[in-house]
PyMOL Python script that loads the backbone (N, CA, C, O; Angstrom):
from pymol import cmd

cmd.read_pdbstr("""\
ATOM      1  N   MET A   1     135.254 -83.782 -22.834  1.00  0.00           N
ATOM      2  CA  MET A   1     135.902 -82.715 -22.412  1.00  0.00           C
ATOM      3  C   MET A   1     136.585 -81.633 -23.076  1.00  0.00           C
ATOM      4  O   MET A   1     136.879 -80.488 -22.735  1.00  0.00           O
ATOM      5  N   ILE A   2     136.791 -82.463 -24.340  1.00  0.00           N
ATOM      6  CA  ILE A   2     137.085 -81.215 -25.920  1.00  0.00           C
ATOM      7  C   ILE A   2     136.053 -80.777 -26.864  1.00  0.00           C
ATOM      8  O   ILE A   2     136.125 -80.270 -27.983  1.00  0.00           O
ATOM      9  N   ILE A   3     134.858 -81.182 -25.944  1.00  0.00           N
ATOM     10  CA  ILE A   3     133.407 -80.293 -27.333  1.00  0.00           C
ATOM     11  C   ILE A   3     133.816 -78.942 -27.406  1.00  0.00           C
ATOM     12  O   ILE A   3     134.039 -78.444 -28.509  1.00  0.00           O
ATOM     13  N   PRO A   4     133.947 -78.269 -26.331  1.00  0.00           N
ATOM     14  CA  PRO A   4     134.229 -76.782 -26.644  1.00  0.00           C
ATOM     15  C   PRO A   4     134.971 -76.107 -27.663  1.00  0.00           C
ATOM     16  O   PRO A   4     134.780 -75.064 -28.288  1.00  0.00           O
ATOM     17  N   ASP A   5     136.116 -77.220 -27.668  1.00  0.00           N
ATOM     18  CA  ASP A   5     137.151 -77.103 -28.683  1.00  0.00           C
ATOM     19  C   ASP A   5     136.854 -77.416 -30.331  1.00  0.00           C
ATOM     20  O   ASP A   5     137.370 -77.088 -31.399  1.00  0.00           O
ATOM     21  N   LEU A   6     135.467 -78.427 -29.789  1.00  0.00           N
ATOM     22  CA  LEU A   6     134.934 -78.555 -31.571  1.00  0.00           C
ATOM     23  C   LEU A   6     133.962 -77.767 -31.658  1.00  0.00           C
ATOM     24  O   LEU A   6     134.002 -77.623 -32.880  1.00  0.00           O
ATOM     25  N   LEU A   7     133.296 -77.271 -31.402  1.00  0.00           N
ATOM     26  CA  LEU A   7     131.604 -76.561 -31.616  1.00  0.00           C
ATOM     27  C   LEU A   7     132.507 -74.921 -31.970  1.00  0.00           C
ATOM     28  O   LEU A   7     133.596 -74.545 -31.536  1.00  0.00           O
ATOM     29  N   PRO A   8     131.397 -74.120 -33.049  1.00  0.00           N
ATOM     30  CA  PRO A   8     131.524 -72.717 -32.547  1.00  0.00           C
ATOM     31  C   PRO A   8     131.366 -72.216 -31.609  1.00  0.00           C
ATOM     32  O   PRO A   8     130.921 -72.814 -30.629  1.00  0.00           O
ATOM     33  N   GLN A   9     131.669 -70.989 -31.603  1.00  0.00           N
ATOM     34  CA  GLN A   9     131.582 -70.425 -30.241  1.00  0.00           C
ATOM     35  C   GLN A   9     130.546 -70.397 -30.279  1.00  0.00           C
ATOM     36  O   GLN A   9     130.184 -70.690 -29.140  1.00  0.00           O
ATOM     37  N   ASN A  10     129.090 -70.100 -31.315  1.00  0.00           N
ATOM     38  CA  ASN A  10     128.489 -69.780 -30.648  1.00  0.00           C
ATOM     39  C   ASN A  10     127.106 -70.683 -30.007  1.00  0.00           C
ATOM     40  O   ASN A  10     125.926 -70.365 -29.857  1.00  0.00           O
ATOM     41  N   ILE A  11     127.790 -71.811 -29.749  1.00  0.00           N
ATOM     42  CA  ILE A  11     127.259 -72.704 -29.435  1.00  0.00           C
ATOM     43  C   ILE A  11     127.015 -73.069 -27.529  1.00  0.00           C
ATOM     44  O   ILE A  11     127.888 -73.335 -26.703  1.00  0.00           O
ATOM     45  N   ASN A  12     125.951 -72.980 -27.389  1.00  0.00           N
ATOM     46  CA  ASN A  12     126.203 -72.850 -25.169  1.00  0.00           C
ATOM     47  C   ASN A  12     125.798 -73.465 -24.654  1.00  0.00           C
ATOM     48  O   ASN A  12     125.857 -73.317 -23.433  1.00  0.00           O
ATOM     49  N   LYS A  13     125.075 -74.629 -25.232  1.00  0.00           N
ATOM     50  CA  LYS A  13     124.697 -75.875 -24.444  1.00  0.00           C
ATOM     51  C   LYS A  13     125.249 -76.838 -25.408  1.00  0.00           C
ATOM     52  O   LYS A  13     125.399 -76.730 -26.625  1.00  0.00           O
ATOM     53  N   VAL A  14     125.483 -77.676 -24.709  1.00  0.00           N
ATOM     54  CA  VAL A  14     125.270 -79.436 -25.567  1.00  0.00           C
ATOM     55  C   VAL A  14     124.894 -80.248 -24.367  1.00  0.00           C
ATOM     56  O   VAL A  14     125.237 -80.120 -23.192  1.00  0.00           O
ATOM     57  N   LEU A  15     123.853 -81.391 -25.136  1.00  0.00           N
ATOM     58  CA  LEU A  15     123.486 -82.239 -24.058  1.00  0.00           C
ATOM     59  C   LEU A  15     123.922 -83.642 -24.754  1.00  0.00           C
ATOM     60  O   LEU A  15     123.368 -84.081 -25.762  1.00  0.00           O
ATOM     61  N   TYR A  16     125.242 -84.432 -23.917  1.00  0.00           N
ATOM     62  CA  TYR A  16     125.373 -85.481 -24.859  1.00  0.00           C
ATOM     63  C   TYR A  16     125.221 -86.594 -23.687  1.00  0.00           C
ATOM     64  O   TYR A  16     125.252 -86.745 -22.466  1.00  0.00           O
ATOM     65  N   LEU A  17     124.984 -87.443 -25.251  1.00  0.00           N
ATOM     66  CA  LEU A  17     123.693 -88.898 -24.787  1.00  0.00           C
ATOM     67  C   LEU A  17     125.079 -90.172 -24.736  1.00  0.00           C
ATOM     68  O   LEU A  17     125.797 -89.683 -25.608  1.00  0.00           O
ATOM     69  N   ASP A  18     125.540 -90.950 -24.441  1.00  0.00           N
ATOM     70  CA  ASP A  18     126.428 -92.316 -25.505  1.00  0.00           C
ATOM     71  C   ASP A  18     125.372 -92.839 -25.853  1.00  0.00           C
ATOM     72  O   ASP A  18     124.201 -92.806 -25.475  1.00  0.00           O
ATOM     73  N   SER A  19     126.065 -93.431 -26.791  1.00  0.00           N
ATOM     74  CA  SER A  19     124.993 -94.313 -28.027  1.00  0.00           C
ATOM     75  C   SER A  19     124.220 -95.274 -27.834  1.00  0.00           C
ATOM     76  O   SER A  19     123.243 -95.661 -28.475  1.00  0.00           O
ATOM     77  N   ASP A  20     124.816 -95.736 -26.695  1.00  0.00           N
ATOM     78  CA  ASP A  20     123.798 -97.282 -26.417  1.00  0.00           C
ATOM     79  C   ASP A  20     122.596 -96.854 -25.017  1.00  0.00           C
ATOM     80  O   ASP A  20     121.935 -97.431 -24.153  1.00  0.00           O
ATOM     81  N   LEU A  21     122.806 -95.825 -25.388  1.00  0.00           N
ATOM     82  CA  LEU A  21     120.977 -94.568 -24.269  1.00  0.00           C
ATOM     83  C   LEU A  21     119.989 -95.060 -25.272  1.00  0.00           C
ATOM     84  O   LEU A  21     120.175 -95.311 -26.463  1.00  0.00           O
ATOM     85  N   VAL A  22     118.938 -95.145 -24.583  1.00  0.00           N
ATOM     86  CA  VAL A  22     117.796 -95.490 -25.207  1.00  0.00           C
ATOM     87  C   VAL A  22     116.915 -93.737 -24.038  1.00  0.00           C
ATOM     88  O   VAL A  22     116.938 -93.444 -22.843  1.00  0.00           O
ATOM     89  N   VAL A  23     116.349 -93.133 -25.181  1.00  0.00           N
ATOM     90  CA  VAL A  23     115.351 -92.110 -25.446  1.00  0.00           C
ATOM     91  C   VAL A  23     114.370 -92.363 -25.296  1.00  0.00           C
ATOM     92  O   VAL A  23     113.975 -92.533 -26.450  1.00  0.00           O
ATOM     93  N   ILE A  24     113.357 -92.588 -24.498  1.00  0.00           N
ATOM     94  CA  ILE A  24     111.799 -93.073 -24.344  1.00  0.00           C
ATOM     95  C   ILE A  24     110.992 -91.725 -24.569  1.00  0.00           C
ATOM     96  O   ILE A  24     109.854 -92.038 -24.922  1.00  0.00           O
ATOM     97  N   SER A  25     111.133 -90.385 -24.504  1.00  0.00           N
ATOM     98  CA  SER A  25     110.480 -89.650 -24.081  1.00  0.00           C
ATOM     99  C   SER A  25     111.680 -88.138 -24.699  1.00  0.00           C
ATOM    100  O   SER A  25     112.811 -88.010 -25.168  1.00  0.00           O
ATOM    101  N   SER A  26     110.336 -87.145 -24.245  1.00  0.00           N
ATOM    102  CA  SER A  26     111.559 -85.709 -24.691  1.00  0.00           C
ATOM    103  C   SER A  26     111.928 -85.406 -23.871  1.00  0.00           C
ATOM    104  O   SER A  26     111.354 -85.391 -22.781  1.00  0.00           O
ATOM    105  N   LEU A  27     113.681 -84.846 -24.261  1.00  0.00           N
ATOM    106  CA  LEU A  27     114.638 -84.617 -24.019  1.00  0.00           C
ATOM    107  C   LEU A  27     114.333 -82.622 -23.060  1.00  0.00           C
ATOM    108  O   LEU A  27     114.944 -82.134 -22.110  1.00  0.00           O
ATOM    109  N   GLU A  28     113.509 -82.210 -23.654  1.00  0.00           N
ATOM    110  CA  GLU A  28     113.655 -80.833 -23.797  1.00  0.00           C
ATOM    111  C   GLU A  28     113.747 -80.360 -21.953  1.00  0.00           C
ATOM    112  O   GLU A  28     114.279 -79.310 -21.594  1.00  0.00           O
ATOM    113  N   GLU A  29     113.293 -81.088 -21.243  1.00  0.00           N
ATOM    114  CA  GLU A  29     112.838 -80.996 -19.439  1.00  0.00           C
ATOM    115  C   GLU A  29     114.703 -81.084 -19.336  1.00  0.00           C
ATOM    116  O   GLU A  29     115.146 -80.169 -18.642  1.00  0.00           O
ATOM    117  N   LEU A  30     115.296 -81.600 -19.654  1.00  0.00           N
ATOM    118  CA  LEU A  30     116.585 -81.877 -19.485  1.00  0.00           C
ATOM    119  C   LEU A  30     117.235 -81.195 -19.757  1.00  0.00           C
ATOM    120  O   LEU A  30     117.974 -80.906 -18.816  1.00  0.00           O
ATOM    121  N   TYR A  31     117.484 -80.568 -20.810  1.00  0.00           N
ATOM    122  CA  TYR A  31     118.229 -79.629 -21.924  1.00  0.00           C
ATOM    123  C   TYR A  31     117.401 -78.371 -20.973  1.00  0.00           C
ATOM    124  O   TYR A  31     118.197 -77.586 -20.457  1.00  0.00           O
ATOM    125  N   GLN A  32     116.748 -78.246 -20.844  1.00  0.00           N
ATOM    126  CA  GLN A  32     116.287 -76.413 -20.268  1.00  0.00           C
ATOM    127  C   GLN A  32     116.434 -76.679 -18.852  1.00  0.00           C
ATOM    128  O   GLN A  32     115.661 -76.060 -18.120  1.00  0.00           O
ATOM    129  N   VAL A  33     117.522 -77.717 -18.139  1.00  0.00           N
ATOM    130  CA  VAL A  33     117.768 -77.070 -16.639  1.00  0.00           C
ATOM    131  C   VAL A  33     118.984 -75.931 -16.744  1.00  0.00           C
ATOM    132  O   VAL A  33     119.728 -75.809 -17.717  1.00  0.00           O
ATOM    133  N   ASN A  34     119.021 -75.190 -15.630  1.00  0.00           N
ATOM    134  CA  ASN A  34     120.273 -74.184 -15.798  1.00  0.00           C
ATOM    135  C   ASN A  34     121.216 -74.903 -15.343  1.00  0.00           C
ATOM    136  O   ASN A  34     121.102 -75.917 -14.655  1.00  0.00           O
ATOM    137  N   LEU A  35     121.980 -74.498 -15.640  1.00  0.00           N
ATOM    138  CA  LEU A  35     123.845 -74.450 -15.903  1.00  0.00           C
ATOM    139  C   LEU A  35     124.428 -73.596 -15.981  1.00  0.00           C
ATOM    140  O   LEU A  35     125.636 -73.683 -16.202  1.00  0.00           O
ATOM    141  N   ASN A  36     123.840 -72.497 -15.840  1.00  0.00           N
ATOM    142  CA  ASN A  36     125.092 -71.582 -15.862  1.00  0.00           C
ATOM    143  C   ASN A  36     126.516 -71.293 -15.044  1.00  0.00           C
ATOM    144  O   ASN A  36     127.640 -70.879 -15.330  1.00  0.00           O
ATOM    145  N   ASP A  37     125.533 -71.934 -13.403  1.00  0.00           N
ATOM    146  CA  ASP A  37     127.283 -71.833 -13.290  1.00  0.00           C
ATOM    147  C   ASP A  37     128.247 -73.114 -13.173  1.00  0.00           C
ATOM    148  O   ASP A  37     129.256 -73.431 -12.544  1.00  0.00           O
ATOM    149  N   TYR A  38     127.617 -73.519 -13.863  1.00  0.00           N
ATOM    150  CA  TYR A  38     128.569 -75.283 -13.569  1.00  0.00           C
ATOM    151  C   TYR A  38     128.786 -75.419 -15.379  1.00  0.00           C
ATOM    152  O   TYR A  38     128.104 -75.205 -16.381  1.00  0.00           O
ATOM    153  N   PHE A  39     130.344 -75.969 -15.010  1.00  0.00           N
ATOM    154  CA  PHE A  39     131.161 -75.974 -16.360  1.00  0.00           C
ATOM    155  C   PHE A  39     130.150 -77.907 -17.176  1.00  0.00           C
ATOM    156  O   PHE A  39     130.114 -78.457 -18.277  1.00  0.00           O
ATOM    157  N   LEU A  40     129.473 -78.239 -15.577  1.00  0.00           N
ATOM    158  CA  LEU A  40     129.813 -79.817 -16.576  1.00  0.00           C
ATOM    159  C   LEU A  40     128.479 -80.769 -15.405  1.00  0.00           C
ATOM    160  O   LEU A  40     128.572 -80.751 -14.178  1.00  0.00           O
ATOM    161  N   ALA A  41     127.929 -81.130 -15.781  1.00  0.00           N
ATOM    162  CA  ALA A  41     126.596 -81.876 -14.661  1.00  0.00           C
ATOM    163  C   ALA A  41     126.832 -82.899 -15.290  1.00  0.00           C
ATOM    164  O   ALA A  41     127.194 -83.058 -16.455  1.00  0.00           O
ATOM    165  N   ALA A  42     126.601 -83.660 -14.424  1.00  0.00           N
ATOM    166  CA  ALA A  42     126.584 -85.209 -14.728  1.00  0.00           C
ATOM    167  C   ALA A  42     126.265 -86.398 -13.240  1.00  0.00           C
ATOM    168  O   ALA A  42     126.660 -86.124 -12.107  1.00  0.00           O
ATOM    169  N   GLN A  43     125.505 -87.665 -13.581  1.00  0.00           N
ATOM    170  CA  GLN A  43     125.226 -88.168 -12.661  1.00  0.00           C
ATOM    171  C   GLN A  43     126.708 -89.227 -12.228  1.00  0.00           C
ATOM    172  O   GLN A  43     127.636 -89.446 -13.005  1.00  0.00           O
ATOM    173  N   GLY A  44     126.609 -89.703 -10.962  1.00  0.00           N
ATOM    174  CA  GLY A  44     128.049 -89.830 -10.688  1.00  0.00           C
ATOM    175  C   GLY A  44     127.687 -90.876  -9.232  1.00  0.00           C
ATOM    176  O   GLY A  44     126.807 -91.499  -8.637  1.00  0.00           O
ATOM    177  N   SER A  45     129.128 -90.483  -9.241  1.00  0.00           N
ATOM    178  CA  SER A  45     129.324 -91.356  -7.315  1.00  0.00           C
ATOM    179  C   SER A  45     130.096 -90.678  -6.357  1.00  0.00           C
ATOM    180  O   SER A  45     131.147 -91.302  -6.208  1.00  0.00           O
ATOM    181  N   ARG A  46     130.067 -90.066  -5.918  1.00  0.00           N
ATOM    182  CA  ARG A  46     130.618 -89.102  -4.744  1.00  0.00           C
ATOM    183  C   ARG A  46     131.770 -90.236  -4.072  1.00  0.00           C
ATOM    184  O   ARG A  46     132.924 -89.834  -3.925  1.00  0.00           O
ATOM    185  N   LYS A  47     131.469 -91.446  -3.733  1.00  0.00           N
ATOM    186  CA  LYS A  47     132.416 -92.108  -3.005  1.00  0.00           C
ATOM    187  C   LYS A  47     134.112 -92.359  -4.383  1.00  0.00           C
ATOM    188  O   LYS A  47     135.309 -92.186  -4.154  1.00  0.00           O
ATOM    189  N   THR A  48     133.270 -92.883  -5.928  1.00  0.00           N
ATOM    190  CA  THR A  48     134.372 -92.762  -5.916  1.00  0.00           C
ATOM    191  C   THR A  48     135.022 -91.858  -7.052  1.00  0.00           C
ATOM    192  O   THR A  48     136.144 -91.963  -7.548  1.00  0.00           O
ATOM    193  N   GLY A  49     134.118 -91.034  -7.301  1.00  0.00           N
ATOM    194  CA  GLY A  49     134.506 -89.506  -8.402  1.00  0.00           C
ATOM    195  C   GLY A  49     134.008 -89.915  -9.383  1.00  0.00           C
ATOM    196  O   GLY A  49     133.274 -89.090  -9.926  1.00  0.00           O
ATOM    197  N   TYR A  50     134.099 -90.995  -9.934  1.00  0.00           N
ATOM    198  CA  TYR A  50     133.783 -91.695 -11.606  1.00  0.00           C
ATOM    199  C   TYR A  50     132.471 -90.799 -11.431  1.00  0.00           C
ATOM    200  O   TYR A  50     131.933 -90.258 -10.464  1.00  0.00           O
ATOM    201  N   PHE A  51     132.125 -90.903 -13.141  1.00  0.00           N
ATOM    202  CA  PHE A  51     130.748 -89.854 -13.437  1.00  0.00           C
ATOM    203  C   PHE A  51     130.136 -90.710 -15.356  1.00  0.00           C
ATOM    204  O   PHE A  51     131.011 -90.620 -16.218  1.00  0.00           O
ATOM    205  N   ASN A  52     129.582 -90.996 -15.542  1.00  0.00           N
ATOM    206  CA  ASN A  52     128.944 -91.843 -16.387  1.00  0.00           C
ATOM    207  C   ASN A  52     128.283 -90.659 -17.457  1.00  0.00           C
ATOM    208  O   ASN A  52     127.250 -90.044 -17.191  1.00  0.00           O
ATOM    209  N   SER A  53     129.053 -90.470 -18.671  1.00  0.00           N
ATOM    210  CA  SER A  53     128.810 -89.206 -19.719  1.00  0.00           C
ATOM    211  C   SER A  53     127.248 -89.378 -20.035  1.00  0.00           C
ATOM    212  O   SER A  53     126.688 -88.442 -20.605  1.00  0.00           O
ATOM    213  N   ALA A  54     126.636 -90.328 -19.754  1.00  0.00           N
ATOM    214  CA  ALA A  54     125.036 -90.406 -20.298  1.00  0.00           C
ATOM    215  C   ALA A  54     124.109 -89.594 -19.314  1.00  0.00           C
ATOM    216  O   ALA A  54     123.001 -89.062 -19.370  1.00  0.00           O
ATOM    217  N   ALA A  55     124.810 -89.713 -18.664  1.00  0.00           N
ATOM    218  CA  ALA A  55     124.279 -89.135 -17.501  1.00  0.00           C
ATOM    219  C   ALA A  55     123.822 -87.174 -17.466  1.00  0.00           C
ATOM    220  O   ALA A  55     123.356 -86.666 -16.446  1.00  0.00           O
TER     221      ALA A  55
END
""", "prot")
cmd.dss("prot")
cmd.show_as("cartoon", "prot")
cmd.util.cbc("prot")
cmd.orient("prot")
């Protein structure tokens, strides 16, 4: 949640992945998802309100 405070103002999107995640194909499609109307996009649980930071 502090990433916006750490990066230069000209950066408009960050793709954050946990260090224990194994990527086996391109992340281009995921990065290209339009998130203009959202502050955060994550995979999570509606029941608990919890989300995994590697989503």
